[in-house]
MIMAR-334185 format. One line per 3 residues: their letters; for each residue x, y, z of C-alpha. Coordinates in pm, 1 decimal. Layout:
A = X:Y:Z  ...
# end
This chain:
MQK = 24899.8:8220.0:-1388.2  24687.3:8202.5:-1699.7  24385.5:8428.1:-1696.4
KEP = 24056.7:8239.9:-1709.6  23846.6:8319.8:-2015.4  23482.9:8420.6:-1957.2
AFQ = 23243.9:8131.6:-2012.5  23005.4:8172.0:-2305.6  22727.0:7924.3:-2364.3
RGQ = 22682.8:7810.6:-2723.1  22439.9:8042.9:-2895.2  22427.1:8274.2:-2592.8
LVL = 22247.4:8598.3:-2669.3  22323.2:8781.3:-2344.1  22662.9:8903.5:-2232.6
PPS = 22808.0:8729.3:-1923.2  22790.5:8894.7:-1575.5  23168.4:8952.4:-1563.7
WKE = 23149.6:9159.1:-1880.3  22857.3:9361.5:-1745.5  23041.8:9433.6:-1420.5
RQK = 23344.0:9571.4:-1602.8  23126.5:9769.5:-1842.0  22933.4:9924.7:-1550.4
KTY = 23256.2:10033.7:-1379.8  23406.6:10174.8:-1698.2  23091.3:10335.4:-1843.4
PNL = 22852.3:10395.5:-1548.9  22616.5:10615.0:-1752.8  22559.6:10351.0:-2021.0
SPA = 22285.8:10096.1:-1951.1  22397.4:9730.4:-1981.8  22057.2:9662.5:-2139.8
IFD = 22175.7:9849.2:-2451.1  22467.2:9609.6:-2492.1  22240.9:9309.6:-2430.2
AFF = 21992.6:9426.0:-2694.0  22260.8:9516.3:-2948.3  22453.2:9191.8:-2899.4
ALR = 22135.9:8980.5:-2918.3  22026.1:9160.4:-3233.6  22362.7:9105.5:-3401.3
RTS = 22362.8:8734.1:-3315.5  22001.8:8693.1:-3427.7  22073.0:8878.7:-3751.6
QRV = 22365.5:8648.0:-3826.6  22153.1:8338.8:-3761.7  21864.0:8459.5:-3975.6
DNM = 22104.1:8557.6:-4256.3  22261.6:8210.0:-4245.9  21919.5:8045.8:-4245.0
YAS = 21798.1:8260.8:-4535.2  22115.5:8191.2:-4735.8  22056.3:7816.7:-4695.2
WLA = 21698.5:7859.6:-4819.5  21817.7:8044.7:-5129.3  22110.7:7812.1:-5201.1
GTG = 21918.1:7600.1:-5449.1  21754.2:7892.9:-5630.0  22064.2:8076.6:-5752.9
LTP = 21912.9:8399.2:-5616.8  22055.8:8656.0:-5378.2  21853.0:8820.1:-5097.2
AKI = 21842.6:9142.4:-5303.1  21705.4:8960.8:-5607.9  21442.4:8772.1:-5408.8
ALL = 21332.3:9098.1:-5242.0  21278.3:9251.1:-5586.2  21094.4:8941.6:-5708.2
MLM = 20862.8:8957.0:-5406.6  20766.7:9309.8:-5510.5  20698.7:9183.3:-5861.3
WAA = 20487.9:8900.1:-5718.0  20288.8:9149.3:-5508.9  20218.5:9353.8:-5824.8
NDE = 19990.8:9070.9:-5943.6  20133.2:9036.2:-6296.4  20147.3:9412.2:-6355.1
AVS = 20461.5:9581.1:-6488.5  20645.8:9786.3:-6225.5  20859.7:10094.0:-6288.8
FSS = 21223.9:10103.2:-6187.8  21156.3:10414.2:-5979.8  20885.5:10232.5:-5781.6
LGS = 21113.3:9931.1:-5721.5  21396.6:10158.5:-5608.5  21167.3:10348.4:-5372.9
HLS = 21041.8:10028.7:-5206.2  21392.0:9880.3:-5173.1  21558.0:10213.1:-5081.4
VGR = 21823.1:10183.4:-5353.4  21918.5:10390.9:-5655.2  21833.5:10343.6:-6021.8
ATI = 22174.5:10196.2:-6106.3  22129.6:9923.2:-5842.9  21776.7:9843.7:-5961.8
SGL = 21894.8:9834.2:-6322.2  22169.0:9585.8:-6230.0  21928.6:9363.6:-6036.1
VDG = 21671.0:9365.1:-6315.1  21933.4:9290.4:-6581.2  22051.6:8994.0:-6373.5
LVR = 21697.1:8863.7:-6336.0  21637.4:8908.7:-6709.1  21943.6:8690.5:-6775.5
DGF = 21810.6:8439.1:-6520.9  21482.8:8421.9:-6712.5  21265.2:8567.9:-6433.4
LNR = 21188.9:8910.6:-6580.0  21130.0:9100.9:-6900.4  21238.5:9461.3:-6934.7
RED = 21071.3:9722.2:-7154.9  21026.7:10095.8:-7196.2  20744.5:10280.6:-7025.3
PVD = 20507.7:10383.3:-7309.0  20400.5:10690.7:-7112.0  20748.9:10808.7:-7013.6
RRN = 21034.7:10665.2:-7218.9  21285.9:10797.7:-6966.7  21162.6:10527.9:-6731.7
SLA = 21184.7:10150.2:-6769.9  20941.2:9881.1:-6661.7  21000.1:9529.3:-6533.9
ELS = 20752.0:9245.1:-6553.6  20756.9:8876.4:-6470.2  20812.6:8641.9:-6761.6
ASG = 20587.0:8337.2:-6801.5  20861.2:8100.8:-6682.4  20964.8:8345.8:-6411.1
RKR = 20609.3:8355.4:-6276.4  20602.2:7976.7:-6251.0  20946.9:7951.8:-6089.4
LRS = 20871.7:8233.9:-5846.3  20547.6:8065.4:-5737.2  20746.3:7752.9:-5649.9
IMD = 20999.9:7960.6:-5452.6  20724.7:8149.5:-5267.8  20549.0:7821.9:-5179.1
DHS = 20875.5:7686.6:-5037.3  20940.4:8008.3:-4840.7  20589.2:7999.3:-4700.5
RRL = 20638.6:7643.7:-4571.6  20977.5:7727.4:-4420.4  20860.3:8049.1:-4252.7
TAA = 20556.8:7874.1:-4106.3  20774.1:7591.5:-3972.4  21028.7:7834.0:-3823.2
FGK = 20804.8:8106.6:-3679.2  20446.8:7981.2:-3702.4  20424.8:7898.7:-3331.5
IDP = 20507.7:8253.8:-3222.5  20202.6:8455.0:-3119.5  20104.2:8711.4:-3389.6
HEL = 20089.6:8988.1:-3128.1  20447.6:8907.2:-3027.6  20553.6:8923.8:-3391.9
EAL = 20384.7:9264.2:-3429.4  20560.2:9387.2:-3114.3  20891.6:9250.5:-3243.6
THL = 20846.8:9427.8:-3577.2  20772.0:9754.5:-3398.3  21077.0:9718.6:-3172.4
LNH = 21307.6:9628.9:-3461.1  21193.9:9934.0:-3658.9  21236.3:10149.2:-3348.9
FAN = 21586.0:10005.1:-3291.9  21683.0:10068.2:-3655.5  21559.6:10428.2:-3642.9
AAE = 21745.5:10488.2:-3317.5  22064.9:10342.0:-3465.0  22044.1:10569.2:-3768.6
AGD = 21966.4:10874.8:-3556.8  22262.3:10804.6:-3327.8  22508.1:10722.7:-3605.1
LPV = 22822.2:10930.6:-3562.6  23022.3:11048.8:-3863.9  23334.3:10851.0:-3938.0
AKP = 23641.3:11029.5:-3807.3  23855.6:11165.1:-4086.2  24222.1:11064.8:-4080.6
APR = 24464.9:11337.7:-3984.7  24603.9:11511.2:-4294.7  24952.8:11405.1:-4388.9
RRE = 25211.3:11672.8:-4334.4  25357.2:11786.5:-4664.1  25729.9:11803.9:-4662.4
SKA = 25909.7:12075.3:-4848.0  26106.7:11977.4:-5154.1  26429.7:12077.0:-4982.0
SSL = 26367.2:11859.4:-4674.5  26270.8:11562.9:-4898.8  26596.1:11594.4:-5092.4
SAA = 26787.8:11624.3:-4766.6  26627.4:11308.9:-4628.8  26697.0:11120.8:-4950.8
GR = 27065.7:11210.4:-4932.6  27111.0:11068.7:-4583.1
# end
């Protein structure tokens, strides 16, 4: 008799009762609410990523590049140091340098030395980049308002707080990756013996 597969509704963000029952029996000390929250967050993250990718499809930009450009936009036409960009995006200098170089090639940014500290570099929006970015920001604003504008601002604030809390909890509970068992080194004599078999 073929085992019946659990029924999932399309787009379902909560695990089915049969799954919860088995989980409760197997791991009685682990709250099913944790699985519900984690599973819902993963599904929501995938949907938002897909939605965001479709928004950026016509711009030729990646999410990392648009995040950097938003920081440049917020700087109100001022040059921004690589160290400041890296600090806000939580990435290293090499990553920032690669992103800036790509945006320079795309015509969005100019790159120059910091006159105060030549060990540091500065990025600034080009004239054409400023115009193109304004068009992208206008489009994003319309799309975000259409997608989430009907959600109560207090709910959005609560959601932001919970997401940050969830992220901090995930990082705090992250276990180190188990190292593979070391391979046993064979003696030269045993290797030669095995080869002669």
